mmCIF entry with sequence, helices, sheets and N, C-alpha, C, O atoms, coordinates in Angstrom:
data_MODEL
# 
_entry.id   MODEL 
# 
_entity.id                         1 
_entity.type                       polymer 
_entity.pdbx_number_of_molecules   1 
# 
_entity_poly.entity_id                      1 
_entity_poly.type                           'polypeptide(L)' 
_entity_poly.nstd_linkage                   no 
_entity_poly.nstd_monomer                   no 
_entity_poly.pdbx_seq_one_letter_code       MRRLLERFVEDECGATAIEYCLIAAGISIGIVAAVKGVGSILSTTFNDVSTSLK 
_entity_poly.pdbx_seq_one_letter_code_can   MRRLLERFVEDECGATAIEYCLIAAGISIGIVAAVKGVGSILSTTFNDVSTSLK 
_entity_poly.pdbx_strand_id                 A 
# 
loop_
_entity_poly_seq.entity_id 
_entity_poly_seq.num 
_entity_poly_seq.mon_id 
_entity_poly_seq.hetero 
1 1  MET n 
1 2  ARG n 
1 3  ARG n 
1 4  LEU n 
1 5  LEU n 
1 6  GLU n 
1 7  ARG n 
1 8  PHE n 
1 9  VAL n 
1 10 GLU n 
1 11 ASP n 
1 12 GLU n 
1 13 CYS n 
1 14 GLY n 
1 15 ALA n 
1 16 THR n 
1 17 ALA n 
1 18 ILE n 
1 19 GLU n 
1 20 TYR n 
1 21 CYS n 
1 22 LEU n 
1 23 ILE n 
1 24 ALA n 
1 25 ALA n 
1 26 GLY n 
1 27 ILE n 
1 28 SER n 
1 29 ILE n 
1 30 GLY n 
1 31 ILE n 
1 32 VAL n 
1 33 ALA n 
1 34 ALA n 
1 35 VAL n 
1 36 LYS n 
1 37 GLY n 
1 38 VAL n 
1 39 GLY n 
1 40 SER n 
1 41 ILE n 
1 42 LEU n 
1 43 SER n 
1 44 THR n 
1 45 THR n 
1 46 PHE n 
1 47 ASN n 
1 48 ASP n 
1 49 VAL n 
1 50 SER n 
1 51 THR n 
1 52 SER n 
1 53 LEU n 
1 54 LYS n 
# 
_struct_asym.id          A 
_struct_asym.entity_id   1 
# 
loop_
_struct_conf.conf_type_id 
_struct_conf.id 
_struct_conf.pdbx_PDB_helix_id 
_struct_conf.beg_label_comp_id 
_struct_conf.beg_label_asym_id 
_struct_conf.beg_label_seq_id 
_struct_conf.pdbx_beg_PDB_ins_code 
_struct_conf.end_label_comp_id 
_struct_conf.end_label_asym_id 
_struct_conf.end_label_seq_id 
_struct_conf.pdbx_end_PDB_ins_code 
_struct_conf.beg_auth_comp_id 
_struct_conf.beg_auth_asym_id 
_struct_conf.beg_auth_seq_id 
_struct_conf.end_auth_comp_id 
_struct_conf.end_auth_asym_id 
_struct_conf.end_auth_seq_id 
_struct_conf.pdbx_PDB_helix_class 
_struct_conf.details 
_struct_conf.pdbx_PDB_helix_length 
HELX_P HELX_P1 AA1 ARG A 2  ? GLU A 10 ? ARG A 2  GLU A 10 1 ? 9  
HELX_P HELX_P2 AA2 CYS A 13 ? LEU A 53 ? CYS A 13 LEU A 53 1 ? 41 
# 
_struct_conf_type.id          HELX_P 
_struct_conf_type.criteria    ? 
_struct_conf_type.reference   ? 
# 
loop_
_atom_site.group_PDB 
_atom_site.id 
_atom_site.type_symbol 
_atom_site.label_atom_id 
_atom_site.label_alt_id 
_atom_site.label_comp_id 
_atom_site.label_asym_id 
_atom_site.label_entity_id 
_atom_site.label_seq_id 
_atom_site.pdbx_PDB_ins_code 
_atom_site.Cartn_x 
_atom_site.Cartn_y 
_atom_site.Cartn_z 
_atom_site.occupancy 
_atom_site.B_iso_or_equiv 
_atom_site.pdbx_formal_charge 
_atom_site.auth_seq_id 
_atom_site.auth_comp_id 
_atom_site.auth_asym_id 
_atom_site.auth_atom_id 
_atom_site.pdbx_PDB_model_num 
ATOM 1   N N  . MET A 1 1  ? 57.083 -27.991 -38.829 1.00 0.00 ? 1  MET A N  1 
ATOM 2   C CA . MET A 1 1  ? 55.958 -28.855 -39.182 1.00 0.00 ? 1  MET A CA 1 
ATOM 3   C C  . MET A 1 1  ? 55.284 -28.345 -40.449 1.00 0.00 ? 1  MET A C  1 
ATOM 4   O O  . MET A 1 1  ? 54.874 -29.135 -41.300 1.00 0.00 ? 1  MET A O  1 
ATOM 5   N N  . ARG A 1 2  ? 55.172 -27.053 -40.572 1.00 0.00 ? 2  ARG A N  1 
ATOM 6   C CA . ARG A 1 2  ? 54.563 -26.462 -41.759 1.00 0.00 ? 2  ARG A CA 1 
ATOM 7   C C  . ARG A 1 2  ? 55.385 -26.799 -42.996 1.00 0.00 ? 2  ARG A C  1 
ATOM 8   O O  . ARG A 1 2  ? 54.817 -27.113 -44.042 1.00 0.00 ? 2  ARG A O  1 
ATOM 9   N N  . ARG A 1 3  ? 56.680 -26.740 -42.902 1.00 0.00 ? 3  ARG A N  1 
ATOM 10  C CA . ARG A 1 3  ? 57.585 -27.049 -44.030 1.00 0.00 ? 3  ARG A CA 1 
ATOM 11  C C  . ARG A 1 3  ? 57.433 -28.493 -44.468 1.00 0.00 ? 3  ARG A C  1 
ATOM 12  O O  . ARG A 1 3  ? 57.439 -28.788 -45.663 1.00 0.00 ? 3  ARG A O  1 
ATOM 13  N N  . LEU A 1 4  ? 57.297 -29.396 -43.503 1.00 0.00 ? 4  LEU A N  1 
ATOM 14  C CA . LEU A 1 4  ? 57.065 -30.842 -43.787 1.00 0.00 ? 4  LEU A CA 1 
ATOM 15  C C  . LEU A 1 4  ? 55.780 -31.026 -44.550 1.00 0.00 ? 4  LEU A C  1 
ATOM 16  O O  . LEU A 1 4  ? 55.738 -31.754 -45.542 1.00 0.00 ? 4  LEU A O  1 
ATOM 17  N N  . LEU A 1 5  ? 54.716 -30.361 -44.087 1.00 0.00 ? 5  LEU A N  1 
ATOM 18  C CA . LEU A 1 5  ? 53.428 -30.437 -44.788 1.00 0.00 ? 5  LEU A CA 1 
ATOM 19  C C  . LEU A 1 5  ? 53.481 -29.894 -46.221 1.00 0.00 ? 5  LEU A C  1 
ATOM 20  O O  . LEU A 1 5  ? 52.894 -30.474 -47.134 1.00 0.00 ? 5  LEU A O  1 
ATOM 21  N N  . GLU A 1 6  ? 54.184 -28.789 -46.403 1.00 0.00 ? 6  GLU A N  1 
ATOM 22  C CA . GLU A 1 6  ? 54.313 -28.219 -47.726 1.00 0.00 ? 6  GLU A CA 1 
ATOM 23  C C  . GLU A 1 6  ? 55.057 -29.165 -48.660 1.00 0.00 ? 6  GLU A C  1 
ATOM 24  O O  . GLU A 1 6  ? 54.675 -29.323 -49.820 1.00 0.00 ? 6  GLU A O  1 
ATOM 25  N N  . ARG A 1 7  ? 56.130 -29.800 -48.154 1.00 0.00 ? 7  ARG A N  1 
ATOM 26  C CA . ARG A 1 7  ? 56.885 -30.738 -48.997 1.00 0.00 ? 7  ARG A CA 1 
ATOM 27  C C  . ARG A 1 7  ? 55.989 -31.955 -49.347 1.00 0.00 ? 7  ARG A C  1 
ATOM 28  O O  . ARG A 1 7  ? 56.056 -32.476 -50.460 1.00 0.00 ? 7  ARG A O  1 
ATOM 29  N N  . PHE A 1 8  ? 55.185 -32.381 -48.420 1.00 0.00 ? 8  PHE A N  1 
ATOM 30  C CA . PHE A 1 8  ? 54.305 -33.518 -48.662 1.00 0.00 ? 8  PHE A CA 1 
ATOM 31  C C  . PHE A 1 8  ? 53.280 -33.202 -49.769 1.00 0.00 ? 8  PHE A C  1 
ATOM 32  O O  . PHE A 1 8  ? 53.013 -34.036 -50.633 1.00 0.00 ? 8  PHE A O  1 
ATOM 33  N N  . VAL A 1 9  ? 52.718 -31.998 -49.727 1.00 0.00 ? 9  VAL A N  1 
ATOM 34  C CA . VAL A 1 9  ? 51.700 -31.625 -50.714 1.00 0.00 ? 9  VAL A CA 1 
ATOM 35  C C  . VAL A 1 9  ? 52.344 -31.445 -52.067 1.00 0.00 ? 9  VAL A C  1 
ATOM 36  O O  . VAL A 1 9  ? 51.714 -31.772 -53.073 1.00 0.00 ? 9  VAL A O  1 
ATOM 37  N N  . GLU A 1 10 ? 53.586 -30.934 -52.154 1.00 0.00 ? 10 GLU A N  1 
ATOM 38  C CA . GLU A 1 10 ? 54.227 -30.729 -53.438 1.00 0.00 ? 10 GLU A CA 1 
ATOM 39  C C  . GLU A 1 10 ? 54.871 -31.981 -54.018 1.00 0.00 ? 10 GLU A C  1 
ATOM 40  O O  . GLU A 1 10 ? 55.223 -31.990 -55.198 1.00 0.00 ? 10 GLU A O  1 
ATOM 41  N N  . ASP A 1 11 ? 55.028 -32.986 -53.267 1.00 0.00 ? 11 ASP A N  1 
ATOM 42  C CA . ASP A 1 11 ? 55.685 -34.219 -53.750 1.00 0.00 ? 11 ASP A CA 1 
ATOM 43  C C  . ASP A 1 11 ? 54.715 -34.986 -54.684 1.00 0.00 ? 11 ASP A C  1 
ATOM 44  O O  . ASP A 1 11 ? 53.581 -35.290 -54.314 1.00 0.00 ? 11 ASP A O  1 
ATOM 45  N N  . GLU A 1 12 ? 55.201 -35.282 -55.894 1.00 0.00 ? 12 GLU A N  1 
ATOM 46  C CA . GLU A 1 12 ? 54.332 -35.962 -56.875 1.00 0.00 ? 12 GLU A CA 1 
ATOM 47  C C  . GLU A 1 12 ? 54.811 -37.352 -57.213 1.00 0.00 ? 12 GLU A C  1 
ATOM 48  O O  . GLU A 1 12 ? 54.334 -37.929 -58.191 1.00 0.00 ? 12 GLU A O  1 
ATOM 49  N N  . CYS A 1 13 ? 55.738 -37.925 -56.448 1.00 0.00 ? 13 CYS A N  1 
ATOM 50  C CA . CYS A 1 13 ? 56.268 -39.237 -56.711 1.00 0.00 ? 13 CYS A CA 1 
ATOM 51  C C  . CYS A 1 13 ? 55.156 -40.303 -56.598 1.00 0.00 ? 13 CYS A C  1 
ATOM 52  O O  . CYS A 1 13 ? 55.085 -41.210 -57.427 1.00 0.00 ? 13 CYS A O  1 
ATOM 53  N N  . GLY A 1 14 ? 54.321 -40.197 -55.608 1.00 0.00 ? 14 GLY A N  1 
ATOM 54  C CA . GLY A 1 14 ? 53.258 -41.150 -55.423 1.00 0.00 ? 14 GLY A CA 1 
ATOM 55  C C  . GLY A 1 14 ? 52.273 -41.109 -56.579 1.00 0.00 ? 14 GLY A C  1 
ATOM 56  O O  . GLY A 1 14 ? 51.810 -42.158 -57.028 1.00 0.00 ? 14 GLY A O  1 
ATOM 57  N N  . ALA A 1 15 ? 51.950 -39.945 -57.061 1.00 0.00 ? 15 ALA A N  1 
ATOM 58  C CA . ALA A 1 15 ? 51.049 -39.776 -58.180 1.00 0.00 ? 15 ALA A CA 1 
ATOM 59  C C  . ALA A 1 15 ? 51.629 -40.416 -59.430 1.00 0.00 ? 15 ALA A C  1 
ATOM 60  O O  . ALA A 1 15 ? 50.895 -41.051 -60.187 1.00 0.00 ? 15 ALA A O  1 
ATOM 61  N N  . THR A 1 16 ? 52.896 -40.270 -59.659 1.00 0.00 ? 16 THR A N  1 
ATOM 62  C CA . THR A 1 16 ? 53.518 -40.911 -60.823 1.00 0.00 ? 16 THR A CA 1 
ATOM 63  C C  . THR A 1 16 ? 53.434 -42.389 -60.712 1.00 0.00 ? 16 THR A C  1 
ATOM 64  O O  . THR A 1 16 ? 53.117 -43.051 -61.700 1.00 0.00 ? 16 THR A O  1 
ATOM 65  N N  . ALA A 1 17 ? 53.701 -42.953 -59.561 1.00 0.00 ? 17 ALA A N  1 
ATOM 66  C CA . ALA A 1 17 ? 53.637 -44.404 -59.348 1.00 0.00 ? 17 ALA A CA 1 
ATOM 67  C C  . ALA A 1 17 ? 52.260 -44.904 -59.602 1.00 0.00 ? 17 ALA A C  1 
ATOM 68  O O  . ALA A 1 17 ? 52.097 -45.951 -60.228 1.00 0.00 ? 17 ALA A O  1 
ATOM 69  N N  . ILE A 1 18 ? 51.267 -44.214 -59.152 1.00 0.00 ? 18 ILE A N  1 
ATOM 70  C CA . ILE A 1 18 ? 49.867 -44.624 -59.374 1.00 0.00 ? 18 ILE A CA 1 
ATOM 71  C C  . ILE A 1 18 ? 49.521 -44.559 -60.842 1.00 0.00 ? 18 ILE A C  1 
ATOM 72  O O  . ILE A 1 18 ? 48.806 -45.432 -61.335 1.00 0.00 ? 18 ILE A O  1 
ATOM 73  N N  . GLU A 1 19 ? 50.000 -43.555 -61.565 1.00 0.00 ? 19 GLU A N  1 
ATOM 74  C CA . GLU A 1 19 ? 49.749 -43.442 -63.006 1.00 0.00 ? 19 GLU A CA 1 
ATOM 75  C C  . GLU A 1 19 ? 50.350 -44.653 -63.719 1.00 0.00 ? 19 GLU A C  1 
ATOM 76  O O  . GLU A 1 19 ? 49.704 -45.236 -64.589 1.00 0.00 ? 19 GLU A O  1 
ATOM 77  N N  . TYR A 1 20 ? 51.581 -45.039 -63.362 1.00 0.00 ? 20 TYR A N  1 
ATOM 78  C CA . TYR A 1 20 ? 52.228 -46.163 -63.965 1.00 0.00 ? 20 TYR A CA 1 
ATOM 79  C C  . TYR A 1 20 ? 51.474 -47.454 -63.685 1.00 0.00 ? 20 TYR A C  1 
ATOM 80  O O  . TYR A 1 20 ? 51.362 -48.315 -64.558 1.00 0.00 ? 20 TYR A O  1 
ATOM 81  N N  . CYS A 1 21 ? 50.960 -47.588 -62.475 1.00 0.00 ? 21 CYS A N  1 
ATOM 82  C CA . CYS A 1 21 ? 50.165 -48.781 -62.110 1.00 0.00 ? 21 CYS A CA 1 
ATOM 83  C C  . CYS A 1 21 ? 48.887 -48.862 -62.926 1.00 0.00 ? 21 CYS A C  1 
ATOM 84  O O  . CYS A 1 21 ? 48.492 -49.943 -63.365 1.00 0.00 ? 21 CYS A O  1 
ATOM 85  N N  . LEU A 1 22 ? 48.245 -47.732 -63.128 1.00 0.00 ? 22 LEU A N  1 
ATOM 86  C CA . LEU A 1 22 ? 47.012 -47.721 -63.975 1.00 0.00 ? 22 LEU A CA 1 
ATOM 87  C C  . LEU A 1 22 ? 47.314 -48.045 -65.388 1.00 0.00 ? 22 LEU A C  1 
ATOM 88  O O  . LEU A 1 22 ? 46.518 -48.738 -66.023 1.00 0.00 ? 22 LEU A O  1 
ATOM 89  N N  . ILE A 1 23 ? 48.395 -47.600 -65.928 1.00 0.00 ? 23 ILE A N  1 
ATOM 90  C CA . ILE A 1 23 ? 48.800 -47.907 -67.299 1.00 0.00 ? 23 ILE A CA 1 
ATOM 91  C C  . ILE A 1 23 ? 49.070 -49.423 -67.402 1.00 0.00 ? 23 ILE A C  1 
ATOM 92  O O  . ILE A 1 23 ? 48.619 -50.074 -68.345 1.00 0.00 ? 23 ILE A O  1 
ATOM 93  N N  . ALA A 1 24 ? 49.800 -49.968 -66.435 1.00 0.00 ? 24 ALA A N  1 
ATOM 94  C CA . ALA A 1 24 ? 50.123 -51.413 -66.447 1.00 0.00 ? 24 ALA A CA 1 
ATOM 95  C C  . ALA A 1 24 ? 48.855 -52.243 -66.319 1.00 0.00 ? 24 ALA A C  1 
ATOM 96  O O  . ALA A 1 24 ? 48.736 -53.290 -66.955 1.00 0.00 ? 24 ALA A O  1 
ATOM 97  N N  . ALA A 1 25 ? 47.902 -51.788 -65.500 1.00 0.00 ? 25 ALA A N  1 
ATOM 98  C CA . ALA A 1 25 ? 46.633 -52.525 -65.342 1.00 0.00 ? 25 ALA A CA 1 
ATOM 99  C C  . ALA A 1 25 ? 45.867 -52.525 -66.670 1.00 0.00 ? 25 ALA A C  1 
ATOM 100 O O  . ALA A 1 25 ? 45.308 -53.546 -67.070 1.00 0.00 ? 25 ALA A O  1 
ATOM 101 N N  . GLY A 1 26 ? 45.845 -51.390 -67.339 1.00 0.00 ? 26 GLY A N  1 
ATOM 102 C CA . GLY A 1 26 ? 45.134 -51.305 -68.629 1.00 0.00 ? 26 GLY A CA 1 
ATOM 103 C C  . GLY A 1 26 ? 45.733 -52.218 -69.669 1.00 0.00 ? 26 GLY A C  1 
ATOM 104 O O  . GLY A 1 26 ? 45.015 -52.911 -70.389 1.00 0.00 ? 26 GLY A O  1 
ATOM 105 N N  . ILE A 1 27 ? 47.089 -52.221 -69.749 1.00 0.00 ? 27 ILE A N  1 
ATOM 106 C CA . ILE A 1 27 ? 47.746 -53.098 -70.693 1.00 0.00 ? 27 ILE A CA 1 
ATOM 107 C C  . ILE A 1 27 ? 47.488 -54.552 -70.322 1.00 0.00 ? 27 ILE A C  1 
ATOM 108 O O  . ILE A 1 27 ? 47.274 -55.372 -71.215 1.00 0.00 ? 27 ILE A O  1 
ATOM 109 N N  . SER A 1 28 ? 47.499 -54.899 -69.057 1.00 0.00 ? 28 SER A N  1 
ATOM 110 C CA . SER A 1 28 ? 47.207 -56.288 -68.621 1.00 0.00 ? 28 SER A CA 1 
ATOM 111 C C  . SER A 1 28 ? 45.828 -56.718 -68.998 1.00 0.00 ? 28 SER A C  1 
ATOM 112 O O  . SER A 1 28 ? 45.634 -57.857 -69.421 1.00 0.00 ? 28 SER A O  1 
ATOM 113 N N  . ILE A 1 29 ? 44.859 -55.849 -68.860 1.00 0.00 ? 29 ILE A N  1 
ATOM 114 C CA . ILE A 1 29 ? 43.500 -56.205 -69.240 1.00 0.00 ? 29 ILE A CA 1 
ATOM 115 C C  . ILE A 1 29 ? 43.410 -56.462 -70.754 1.00 0.00 ? 29 ILE A C  1 
ATOM 116 O O  . ILE A 1 29 ? 42.734 -57.390 -71.196 1.00 0.00 ? 29 ILE A O  1 
ATOM 117 N N  . GLY A 1 30 ? 44.104 -55.621 -71.537 1.00 0.00 ? 30 GLY A N  1 
ATOM 118 C CA . GLY A 1 30 ? 44.130 -55.839 -72.982 1.00 0.00 ? 30 GLY A CA 1 
ATOM 119 C C  . GLY A 1 30 ? 44.751 -57.135 -73.347 1.00 0.00 ? 30 GLY A C  1 
ATOM 120 O O  . GLY A 1 30 ? 44.245 -57.828 -74.230 1.00 0.00 ? 30 GLY A O  1 
ATOM 121 N N  . ILE A 1 31 ? 45.863 -57.511 -72.691 1.00 0.00 ? 31 ILE A N  1 
ATOM 122 C CA . ILE A 1 31 ? 46.542 -58.806 -72.954 1.00 0.00 ? 31 ILE A CA 1 
ATOM 123 C C  . ILE A 1 31 ? 45.605 -59.954 -72.622 1.00 0.00 ? 31 ILE A C  1 
ATOM 124 O O  . ILE A 1 31 ? 45.447 -60.876 -73.421 1.00 0.00 ? 31 ILE A O  1 
ATOM 125 N N  . VAL A 1 32 ? 44.984 -59.908 -71.454 1.00 0.00 ? 32 VAL A N  1 
ATOM 126 C CA . VAL A 1 32 ? 44.112 -60.992 -71.045 1.00 0.00 ? 32 VAL A CA 1 
ATOM 127 C C  . VAL A 1 32 ? 42.933 -61.141 -72.016 1.00 0.00 ? 32 VAL A C  1 
ATOM 128 O O  . VAL A 1 32 ? 42.552 -62.267 -72.338 1.00 0.00 ? 32 VAL A O  1 
ATOM 129 N N  . ALA A 1 33 ? 42.366 -60.065 -72.476 1.00 0.00 ? 33 ALA A N  1 
ATOM 130 C CA . ALA A 1 33 ? 41.259 -60.158 -73.396 1.00 0.00 ? 33 ALA A CA 1 
ATOM 131 C C  . ALA A 1 33 ? 41.723 -60.733 -74.760 1.00 0.00 ? 33 ALA A C  1 
ATOM 132 O O  . ALA A 1 33 ? 41.000 -61.513 -75.379 1.00 0.00 ? 33 ALA A O  1 
ATOM 133 N N  . ALA A 1 34 ? 42.901 -60.350 -75.211 1.00 0.00 ? 34 ALA A N  1 
ATOM 134 C CA . ALA A 1 34 ? 43.405 -60.883 -76.493 1.00 0.00 ? 34 ALA A CA 1 
ATOM 135 C C  . ALA A 1 34 ? 43.726 -62.375 -76.382 1.00 0.00 ? 34 ALA A C  1 
ATOM 136 O O  . ALA A 1 34 ? 43.428 -63.142 -77.297 1.00 0.00 ? 34 ALA A O  1 
ATOM 137 N N  . VAL A 1 35 ? 44.316 -62.777 -75.295 1.00 0.00 ? 35 VAL A N  1 
ATOM 138 C CA . VAL A 1 35 ? 44.662 -64.181 -75.090 1.00 0.00 ? 35 VAL A CA 1 
ATOM 139 C C  . VAL A 1 35 ? 43.415 -65.026 -74.972 1.00 0.00 ? 35 VAL A C  1 
ATOM 140 O O  . VAL A 1 35 ? 43.362 -66.134 -75.507 1.00 0.00 ? 35 VAL A O  1 
ATOM 141 N N  . LYS A 1 36 ? 42.419 -64.523 -74.284 1.00 0.00 ? 36 LYS A N  1 
ATOM 142 C CA . LYS A 1 36 ? 41.170 -65.244 -74.141 1.00 0.00 ? 36 LYS A CA 1 
ATOM 143 C C  . LYS A 1 36 ? 40.484 -65.454 -75.472 1.00 0.00 ? 36 LYS A C  1 
ATOM 144 O O  . LYS A 1 36 ? 39.973 -66.539 -75.750 1.00 0.00 ? 36 LYS A O  1 
ATOM 145 N N  . GLY A 1 37 ? 40.470 -64.392 -76.320 1.00 0.00 ? 37 GLY A N  1 
ATOM 146 C CA . GLY A 1 37 ? 39.868 -64.501 -77.637 1.00 0.00 ? 37 GLY A CA 1 
ATOM 147 C C  . GLY A 1 37 ? 40.630 -65.511 -78.545 1.00 0.00 ? 37 GLY A C  1 
ATOM 148 O O  . GLY A 1 37 ? 40.031 -66.357 -79.210 1.00 0.00 ? 37 GLY A O  1 
ATOM 149 N N  . VAL A 1 38 ? 41.927 -65.381 -78.537 1.00 0.00 ? 38 VAL A N  1 
ATOM 150 C CA . VAL A 1 38 ? 42.722 -66.312 -79.368 1.00 0.00 ? 38 VAL A CA 1 
ATOM 151 C C  . VAL A 1 38 ? 42.608 -67.741 -78.823 1.00 0.00 ? 38 VAL A C  1 
ATOM 152 O O  . VAL A 1 38 ? 42.581 -68.693 -79.603 1.00 0.00 ? 38 VAL A O  1 
ATOM 153 N N  . GLY A 1 39 ? 42.541 -67.900 -77.516 1.00 0.00 ? 39 GLY A N  1 
ATOM 154 C CA . GLY A 1 39 ? 42.423 -69.241 -76.922 1.00 0.00 ? 39 GLY A CA 1 
ATOM 155 C C  . GLY A 1 39 ? 41.174 -69.933 -77.359 1.00 0.00 ? 39 GLY A C  1 
ATOM 156 O O  . GLY A 1 39 ? 41.211 -71.115 -77.700 1.00 0.00 ? 39 GLY A O  1 
ATOM 157 N N  . SER A 1 40 ? 40.052 -69.229 -77.360 1.00 0.00 ? 40 SER A N  1 
ATOM 158 C CA . SER A 1 40 ? 38.784 -69.865 -77.719 1.00 0.00 ? 40 SER A CA 1 
ATOM 159 C C  . SER A 1 40 ? 38.780 -70.181 -79.236 1.00 0.00 ? 40 SER A C  1 
ATOM 160 O O  . SER A 1 40 ? 38.185 -71.179 -79.643 1.00 0.00 ? 40 SER A O  1 
ATOM 161 N N  . ILE A 1 41 ? 39.406 -69.382 -80.045 1.00 0.00 ? 41 ILE A N  1 
ATOM 162 C CA . ILE A 1 41 ? 39.484 -69.669 -81.477 1.00 0.00 ? 41 ILE A CA 1 
ATOM 163 C C  . ILE A 1 41 ? 40.372 -70.922 -81.731 1.00 0.00 ? 41 ILE A C  1 
ATOM 164 O O  . ILE A 1 41 ? 40.059 -71.775 -82.562 1.00 0.00 ? 41 ILE A O  1 
ATOM 165 N N  . LEU A 1 42 ? 41.489 -70.983 -80.974 1.00 0.00 ? 42 LEU A N  1 
ATOM 166 C CA . LEU A 1 42 ? 42.364 -72.139 -81.124 1.00 0.00 ? 42 LEU A CA 1 
ATOM 167 C C  . LEU A 1 42 ? 41.703 -73.416 -80.616 1.00 0.00 ? 42 LEU A C  1 
ATOM 168 O O  . LEU A 1 42 ? 41.886 -74.485 -81.198 1.00 0.00 ? 42 LEU A O  1 
ATOM 169 N N  . SER A 1 43 ? 40.951 -73.310 -79.553 1.00 0.00 ? 43 SER A N  1 
ATOM 170 C CA . SER A 1 43 ? 40.249 -74.484 -79.026 1.00 0.00 ? 43 SER A CA 1 
ATOM 171 C C  . SER A 1 43 ? 39.236 -75.030 -80.039 1.00 0.00 ? 43 SER A C  1 
ATOM 172 O O  . SER A 1 43 ? 39.098 -76.241 -80.210 1.00 0.00 ? 43 SER A O  1 
ATOM 173 N N  . THR A 1 44 ? 38.547 -74.128 -80.691 1.00 0.00 ? 44 THR A N  1 
ATOM 174 C CA . THR A 1 44 ? 37.616 -74.560 -81.719 1.00 0.00 ? 44 THR A CA 1 
ATOM 175 C C  . THR A 1 44 ? 38.335 -75.206 -82.887 1.00 0.00 ? 44 THR A C  1 
ATOM 176 O O  . THR A 1 44 ? 37.885 -76.220 -83.418 1.00 0.00 ? 44 THR A O  1 
ATOM 177 N N  . THR A 1 45 ? 39.420 -74.636 -83.274 1.00 0.00 ? 45 THR A N  1 
ATOM 178 C CA . THR A 1 45 ? 40.212 -75.186 -84.390 1.00 0.00 ? 45 THR A CA 1 
ATOM 179 C C  . THR A 1 45 ? 40.747 -76.558 -84.040 1.00 0.00 ? 45 THR A C  1 
ATOM 180 O O  . THR A 1 45 ? 40.657 -77.473 -84.859 1.00 0.00 ? 45 THR A O  1 
ATOM 181 N N  . PHE A 1 46 ? 41.291 -76.727 -82.871 1.00 0.00 ? 46 PHE A N  1 
ATOM 182 C CA . PHE A 1 46 ? 41.788 -78.051 -82.481 1.00 0.00 ? 46 PHE A CA 1 
ATOM 183 C C  . PHE A 1 46 ? 40.705 -79.098 -82.355 1.00 0.00 ? 46 PHE A C  1 
ATOM 184 O O  . PHE A 1 46 ? 40.916 -80.263 -82.692 1.00 0.00 ? 46 PHE A O  1 
ATOM 185 N N  . ASN A 1 47 ? 39.538 -78.686 -81.866 1.00 0.00 ? 47 ASN A N  1 
ATOM 186 C CA . ASN A 1 47 ? 38.402 -79.606 -81.823 1.00 0.00 ? 47 ASN A CA 1 
ATOM 187 C C  . ASN A 1 47 ? 37.950 -80.022 -83.206 1.00 0.00 ? 47 ASN A C  1 
ATOM 188 O O  . ASN A 1 47 ? 37.613 -81.186 -83.424 1.00 0.00 ? 47 ASN A O  1 
ATOM 189 N N  . ASP A 1 48 ? 37.937 -79.078 -84.155 1.00 0.00 ? 48 ASP A N  1 
ATOM 190 C CA . ASP A 1 48 ? 37.574 -79.435 -85.560 1.00 0.00 ? 48 ASP A CA 1 
ATOM 191 C C  . ASP A 1 48 ? 38.569 -80.408 -86.176 1.00 0.00 ? 48 ASP A C  1 
ATOM 192 O O  . ASP A 1 48 ? 38.190 -81.355 -86.865 1.00 0.00 ? 48 ASP A O  1 
ATOM 193 N N  . VAL A 1 49 ? 39.867 -80.153 -85.912 1.00 0.00 ? 49 VAL A N  1 
ATOM 194 C CA . VAL A 1 49 ? 40.911 -81.044 -86.474 1.00 0.00 ? 49 VAL A CA 1 
ATOM 195 C C  . VAL A 1 49 ? 40.803 -82.444 -85.831 1.00 0.00 ? 49 VAL A C  1 
ATOM 196 O O  . VAL A 1 49 ? 40.940 -83.467 -86.502 1.00 0.00 ? 49 VAL A O  1 
ATOM 197 N N  . SER A 1 50 ? 40.552 -82.451 -84.506 1.00 0.00 ? 50 SER A N  1 
ATOM 198 C CA . SER A 1 50 ? 40.385 -83.735 -83.842 1.00 0.00 ? 50 SER A CA 1 
ATOM 199 C C  . SER A 1 50 ? 39.203 -84.525 -84.373 1.00 0.00 ? 50 SER A C  1 
ATOM 200 O O  . SER A 1 50 ? 39.285 -85.739 -84.557 1.00 0.00 ? 50 SER A O  1 
ATOM 201 N N  . THR A 1 51 ? 38.124 -83.839 -84.611 1.00 0.00 ? 51 THR A N  1 
ATOM 202 C CA . THR A 1 51 ? 36.944 -84.503 -85.138 1.00 0.00 ? 51 THR A CA 1 
ATOM 203 C C  . THR A 1 51 ? 37.184 -84.975 -86.578 1.00 0.00 ? 51 THR A C  1 
ATOM 204 O O  . THR A 1 51 ? 36.684 -86.041 -86.937 1.00 0.00 ? 51 THR A O  1 
ATOM 205 N N  . SER A 1 52 ? 37.909 -84.254 -87.407 1.00 0.00 ? 52 SER A N  1 
ATOM 206 C CA . SER A 1 52 ? 38.221 -84.686 -88.758 1.00 0.00 ? 52 SER A CA 1 
ATOM 207 C C  . SER A 1 52 ? 39.127 -85.866 -88.772 1.00 0.00 ? 52 SER A C  1 
ATOM 208 O O  . SER A 1 52 ? 39.022 -86.693 -89.677 1.00 0.00 ? 52 SER A O  1 
ATOM 209 N N  . LEU A 1 53 ? 40.028 -85.998 -87.807 1.00 0.00 ? 53 LEU A N  1 
ATOM 210 C CA . LEU A 1 53 ? 40.973 -87.153 -87.795 1.00 0.00 ? 53 LEU A CA 1 
ATOM 211 C C  . LEU A 1 53 ? 40.333 -88.396 -87.298 1.00 0.00 ? 53 LEU A C  1 
ATOM 212 O O  . LEU A 1 53 ? 40.858 -89.481 -87.549 1.00 0.00 ? 53 LEU A O  1 
ATOM 213 N N  . LYS A 1 54 ? 39.207 -88.316 -86.592 1.00 0.00 ? 54 LYS A N  1 
ATOM 214 C CA . LYS A 1 54 ? 38.508 -89.548 -86.071 1.00 0.00 ? 54 LYS A CA 1 
ATOM 215 C C  . LYS A 1 54 ? 37.790 -90.187 -87.127 1.00 0.00 ? 54 LYS A C  1 
ATOM 216 O O  . LYS A 1 54 ? 37.150 -91.215 -86.904 1.00 0.00 ? 54 LYS A O  1 
# 
């Protein structure tokens, strides 16, 4: 039982997976923020063009 507990404490596979998940979450937040910013700029541009064509 002690050996099993020692192996569990020394195992770092779970920590690595959590680190990769945190990195992916950070990148996802960056992508969402960039798309949201570009989306609002494009929406304004399309509304201006639509108003100019009318």
